[in-house]
C-alpha positions as CSV (number, residue, x, y, z in Angstrom):
1,M,0.0,0.0,0.0
2,P,1.4,3.4,-0.9
3,G,2.5,5.4,2.2
4,V,3.0,2.4,4.5
5,A,6.4,2.6,6.1
6,R,8.9,-0.2,5.4
7,I,11.3,-1.5,8.0
8,D,14.3,-0.2,5.9
9,D,13.0,3.4,5.5
10,F,16.1,5.4,6.2
11,H,14.2,8.5,7.5
12,L,12.5,6.4,10.3
13,G,15.7,5.2,11.8
14,R,18.7,6.2,13.8
15,G,20.6,7.3,10.6
16,W,18.1,10.1,10.4
17,Y,17.2,10.9,14.0
18,D,20.7,10.9,15.5
19,P,21.8,13.8,13.2
20,W,18.4,15.6,13.9
21,R,18.8,15.2,17.6
22,A,22.4,16.4,17.6
23,A,21.4,19.6,15.6
24,Y,18.0,20.5,17.0
25,L,17.5,19.1,20.5
26,G,16.6,22.1,22.6
27,R,17.8,22.9,26.0
28,G,16.0,20.9,28.6
29,A,14.3,18.6,26.1
30,R,14.5,14.9,26.9
31,P,14.6,12.3,24.1
32,L,12.6,9.1,24.3
33,A,11.0,6.5,22.0
34,I,7.6,4.9,22.3
35,A,6.5,2.2,19.8
36,G,9.3,3.2,17.6
37,L,8.4,6.9,17.5
38,P,11.2,9.3,18.4
39,L,9.9,11.8,20.8
40,L,11.0,14.7,22.9
41,D,9.7,15.7,26.3
42,E,10.0,19.4,27.0
43,R,8.4,22.3,28.9
44,A,6.3,24.7,27.0
45,R,4.1,27.8,27.7
46,L,0.7,29.0,26.6
47,G,0.7,32.6,27.9
48,P,1.4,32.4,31.7
49,I,0.6,28.6,31.8
50,A,3.5,26.2,31.7
51,Y,2.7,22.6,30.5
52,R,4.5,19.4,29.5
53,H,4.7,18.8,25.9
54,R,5.7,15.5,24.2
55,R,6.3,16.0,20.6
56,S,7.7,14.0,17.6
57,Q,11.4,14.5,16.7
58,T,10.3,16.2,13.4
59,N,10.2,19.7,11.8
60,V,10.4,21.2,8.3
61,H,13.7,19.3,7.7
62,S,11.9,15.9,8.1
63,P,10.1,14.2,5.3
64,R,7.4,12.0,6.9
65,L,6.7,10.4,10.3
66,D,5.4,6.9,10.7
67,V,6.1,3.6,12.6
68,A,8.0,1.2,10.5
69,G,6.6,-2.2,9.8
70,A,3.2,-3.7,8.8
71,G,-0.2,-4.3,10.3
72,P,-2.3,-2.3,12.8
73,L,-0.6,-0.6,15.8
74,D,-1.4,-1.5,19.3
75,Q,-4.7,-0.2,20.7
76,D,-2.9,1.0,23.8
77,L,-0.6,3.4,21.9
78,P,-2.5,6.5,23.1
79,A,-2.1,5.4,26.8
80,R,1.6,4.7,26.1
81,L,2.0,8.2,24.5
82,L,0.4,9.8,27.6
83,A,2.4,7.8,30.1
84,D,4.0,10.0,32.8
85,R,1.1,12.4,32.1
86,P,2.2,15.0,29.5
87,D,-0.4,17.6,28.9
88,M,-0.2,17.3,25.1
89,V,1.4,15.0,22.6
90,T,2.1,16.3,19.1
91,L,3.0,14.1,16.1
92,E,3.9,16.0,13.0
93,Y,4.3,15.5,9.2
94,V,2.3,12.2,9.3
95,P,1.3,11.1,5.7
96,E,-1.9,9.7,4.4
97,G,-1.9,5.9,4.3
98,S,0.6,5.7,7.2
99,R,0.1,3.2,10.0
100,L,0.2,6.0,12.4
101,L,-2.5,8.1,10.9
102,E,-4.8,5.1,10.4
103,A,-4.4,4.3,14.1
104,A,-5.0,7.9,15.2
105,R,-8.3,7.9,13.3
106,T,-9.6,5.2,15.6
107,W,-8.7,7.1,18.8
108,D,-11.2,8.8,21.1
109,P,-12.2,12.0,19.2
110,R,-12.8,13.8,22.4
111,H,-9.1,13.7,23.1
112,V,-7.4,13.9,19.7
113,T,-7.3,16.2,16.7
114,I,-6.0,15.5,13.2
115,L,-5.4,18.5,11.0
116,P,-3.7,19.1,7.7
117,Q,-0.2,20.5,8.3
118,A,1.7,20.6,5.0
119,A,1.2,19.9,1.3
120,A,3.9,18.1,-0.5
121,P,4.1,18.1,-4.4
122,V,5.3,14.9,-5.8
123,A,6.2,13.7,-9.3
124,D,5.1,10.2,-10.4
125,C,8.2,8.3,-11.6
126,R,6.6,4.8,-11.9
127,G,6.5,5.0,-15.7
128,P,8.8,6.1,-18.5
129,Y,10.1,9.7,-18.4
130,G,8.2,10.4,-21.6
131,D,5.0,9.7,-19.9
132,W,5.8,12.1,-17.1
133,L,6.9,14.8,-19.6
134,A,3.8,14.4,-21.7
135,A,1.7,15.5,-18.7
136,R,3.4,18.9,-18.6
137,S,2.2,21.8,-20.7
138,K,3.3,22.1,-24.3
139,R,5.0,25.4,-23.4
140,A,7.0,23.9,-20.6
141,R,8.1,20.9,-22.7
142,A,9.3,23.2,-25.4
143,R,11.1,25.6,-23.0
144,W,12.8,22.8,-21.0
145,A,14.0,21.0,-24.1
146,K,15.5,24.3,-25.5
147,L,17.2,25.1,-22.2
148,E,18.6,21.5,-21.9
149,R,20.1,21.9,-25.3
150,M,21.7,25.1,-24.4
151,L,23.1,24.0,-21.1
152,V,24.0,20.4,-21.7
153,G,24.6,20.7,-25.4
154,D,26.0,24.1,-26.3
155,M,27.7,24.8,-22.9
156,S,28.7,21.2,-22.3
157,M,27.3,21.1,-18.7
158,Q,27.5,17.6,-17.1
159,F,24.7,16.0,-15.2
160,E,25.6,13.5,-12.4
161,V,23.9,11.7,-9.6
162,L,26.4,11.1,-6.8
163,D,26.0,8.8,-3.8
164,G,28.6,10.5,-1.6
165,R,30.9,7.6,-1.1
166,D,33.7,9.4,-2.7
167,R,35.0,13.0,-1.6
168,L,31.7,13.6,0.3
169,D,33.0,16.5,2.4
170,A,34.3,18.3,-0.7
171,L,31.0,17.8,-2.5
172,L,29.0,19.2,0.4
173,D,31.4,22.2,0.7
174,E,30.8,23.0,-3.0
175,C,27.0,22.5,-2.9
176,L,26.5,24.5,0.3
177,A,28.7,27.3,-1.1
178,V,26.5,27.5,-4.2
179,E,23.4,27.7,-2.0
180,Q,24.9,30.5,0.1
181,S,26.1,32.4,-3.0
182,G,22.5,33.3,-4.0
183,W,19.5,35.1,-2.4
184,K,19.5,32.7,0.6
185,G,22.9,33.9,1.5
186,R,22.0,37.6,1.2
187,E,19.0,37.0,3.4
188,G,20.9,34.9,5.9
189,T,18.8,31.8,5.4
190,A,21.3,29.5,3.7
191,I,22.4,26.3,5.5
192,L,25.8,27.7,6.1
193,D,24.2,30.7,7.9
194,N,22.8,28.5,10.6
195,A,25.1,26.3,12.8
196,A,22.3,23.8,13.6
197,D,21.3,23.4,9.9
198,T,24.9,23.0,8.9
199,L,25.5,20.3,11.5
200,F,22.3,18.5,10.5
201,Y,22.8,18.4,6.7
202,T,26.5,17.5,6.9
203,S,25.9,14.8,9.5
204,L,22.8,13.5,7.7
205,A,24.7,13.3,4.4
206,R,27.5,11.2,6.0
207,E,24.9,8.8,7.5
208,A,23.0,8.6,4.3
209,A,26.0,7.9,2.2
210,A,27.1,5.2,4.5
211,A,23.6,3.6,4.2
212,G,23.7,4.0,0.4
213,V,20.7,6.4,0.3
214,L,22.2,9.7,-0.4
215,R,21.5,11.2,-3.8
216,L,23.3,14.5,-4.8
217,A,22.2,15.4,-8.3
218,V,24.5,18.1,-9.7
219,L,25.2,20.1,-12.9
220,R,28.8,21.0,-13.6
221,H,30.1,23.7,-15.8
222,E,33.8,23.5,-16.6
223,G,34.2,21.1,-13.6
224,R,32.5,23.3,-11.1
225,I,29.1,22.5,-9.5
226,V,26.6,25.2,-10.6
227,A,23.4,23.6,-9.4
228,F,22.5,20.8,-7.1
229,E,19.6,18.8,-5.6
230,Y,20.3,17.2,-2.2
231,G,18.1,14.1,-1.8
232,V,17.8,11.1,0.4
233,T,15.9,8.0,-0.6
234,G,13.4,6.4,1.8
235,G,11.2,3.4,0.8
236,D,10.2,4.1,-2.8
237,R,10.7,7.9,-2.6
238,L,13.4,10.4,-3.3
239,F,13.0,13.2,-0.7
240,L,14.4,16.5,-2.0
241,L,15.7,18.3,1.1
242,K,17.6,21.2,-0.4
243,V,18.3,22.7,-3.8
244,G,20.6,25.5,-5.0
245,Y,22.1,27.0,-8.1
246,D,24.5,29.7,-9.3
247,E,22.6,32.8,-10.0
248,A,24.9,33.5,-13.0
249,F,22.7,30.9,-14.8
250,E,19.4,32.0,-13.4
251,Q,18.0,33.4,-16.8
252,L,18.6,29.9,-18.2
253,S,16.4,28.4,-15.5
254,I,19.2,26.0,-14.5
255,G,17.2,24.8,-11.5
256,H,14.3,23.6,-13.7
257,V,16.6,21.9,-16.0
258,L,18.3,20.0,-13.2
259,A,15.0,19.0,-11.8
260,T,13.8,17.5,-15.1
261,L,17.2,15.7,-15.5
262,N,16.8,14.3,-11.9
263,I,13.2,13.2,-12.6
264,R,14.4,11.4,-15.7
265,H,17.0,9.6,-13.7
266,C,14.4,8.6,-11.1
267,C,12.1,7.3,-13.8
268,A,14.9,5.0,-15.0
269,D,15.5,3.7,-11.4
270,P,13.2,0.8,-10.5
271,D,13.5,1.5,-6.8
272,I,12.1,5.1,-7.0
273,A,8.4,5.7,-7.6
274,W,8.0,9.2,-6.3
275,Y,10.1,12.4,-6.6
276,D,9.0,14.3,-3.4
277,K,9.6,18.0,-3.1
278,L,8.4,18.0,0.5
279,G,6.2,20.6,2.0
280,N,6.5,23.0,5.0
281,G,3.0,24.6,4.6
282,M,-0.3,24.2,3.0
283,T,0.6,26.4,0.0
284,P,3.4,24.9,-2.0
285,A,5.7,27.2,-3.9
286,A,4.7,27.6,-7.5
287,Y,7.9,26.3,-9.0
288,K,7.4,23.0,-7.1
289,L,4.0,22.6,-8.7
290,R,5.4,22.7,-12.2
291,F,6.9,19.3,-11.6
292,S,4.2,17.6,-9.6
293,D,1.6,15.1,-10.5
294,R,-0.3,15.2,-7.2
295,I,-0.2,16.8,-3.8
296,D,0.3,14.6,-0.7
297,T,-1.2,16.0,2.5
298,L,0.8,15.5,5.7
299,Y,-1.0,15.8,9.0
300,R,-0.5,16.9,12.6
301,I,-2.0,14.6,15.2
302,T,-2.5,16.1,18.6
303,L,-3.3,14.0,21.6
304,F,-4.5,15.8,24.8
305,G,-3.9,14.7,28.3
306,R,-6.7,14.4,30.9
307,S,-5.3,17.2,33.1
308,W,-6.9,20.6,33.2
309,R,-4.0,21.9,31.2
310,G,-4.7,19.3,28.5
311,R,-8.3,20.3,28.3
312,L,-7.4,24.0,28.1
313,L,-4.9,23.3,25.3
314,H,-7.6,21.3,23.5
315,L,-10.1,24.2,23.7
316,Y,-7.4,26.7,22.6
317,Q,-6.5,24.6,19.6
318,R,-10.1,24.2,18.5
319,A,-10.7,28.0,18.9
320,R,-7.6,28.8,16.9
321,H,-8.5,26.3,14.1
322,S,-12.1,27.8,14.0
323,A,-10.7,31.3,13.8
324,K,-8.3,30.3,10.9
325,L,-11.2,28.8,9.0
326,L,-13.2,31.9,9.3
327,H,-10.2,34.0,8.3
328,D,-9.6,31.9,5.2
329,R,-13.3,32.0,4.2
330,W,-13.3,35.8,4.6
331,R,-10.2,36.2,2.4
332,K,-11.7,34.2,-0.5
333,P,-12.5,36.4,-3.4
334,R,-16.2,37.1,-3.6
335,T,-18.1,36.9,-6.9
336,I,-19.9,40.2,-7.8
337,A,-23.3,39.6,-9.3
338,A,-23.8,41.2,-12.7
């Protein structure tokens, strides 16, 4: 079944969570694992009220959360998650079709909420590349073909997919320098501008390379990397974590050309069914949608404790969600009758 986590999914194991914890474990947070779920215990606040929060070890740098394996989860999982009486348990970036989401939909609705959290555009690589390309607009197909001829043909750029088993540190240094050289560097949001992000992506690359799941797709010009896509495979997916390109080639849409070349490579790989651009919100960037065949919804599952703090947090979340729905409805364009 699509979406069901396999035991060998790299992003659900220590190879992923150890680098994540080393980079993002907050002060005072205590890591633990319940039913294979990597969790953090921490103190949080809602206004003047302090409460105990147990949350999954996930954020925008994580592709998907699930419990590896097959079959239904134990019915006592909610009780295990609420052991030691946390006021709230939050499980984030949970995909449709996952064991975890299917289990959560059977839990007592008086004490759990399941809400959409992110929309992840994905390209279908299960068939030939020509089938994927035929589903794009005629204008996009013509433009990408022209740009590929210019970059790969006229300018002799070279496309490669590297697994990081050779000269990994040098490759990472070059890729991250390319990312920092553009607008992300000017805005201070590049990986190298944040010590935690730098630690995470470099440590993760080493773990992924050792496990054989790292995929660095690059375009080289005169031997130098001028565009890259940093990906990690998990199950039948290639998760695209970071991309970057040299802005000297921006007018040639070098990032789009690299994406199409990488998708072509995925279509030829029998182990990859989906090229996943990930999502950190419900409104995917327009450039991601150009390559997608569908949008996968990721969910946030929130389990509330039986304490008065847990009940208050539940009421607060419900009120906040209702206010957002009203706000979104108000912002929708209104049709003016003729």
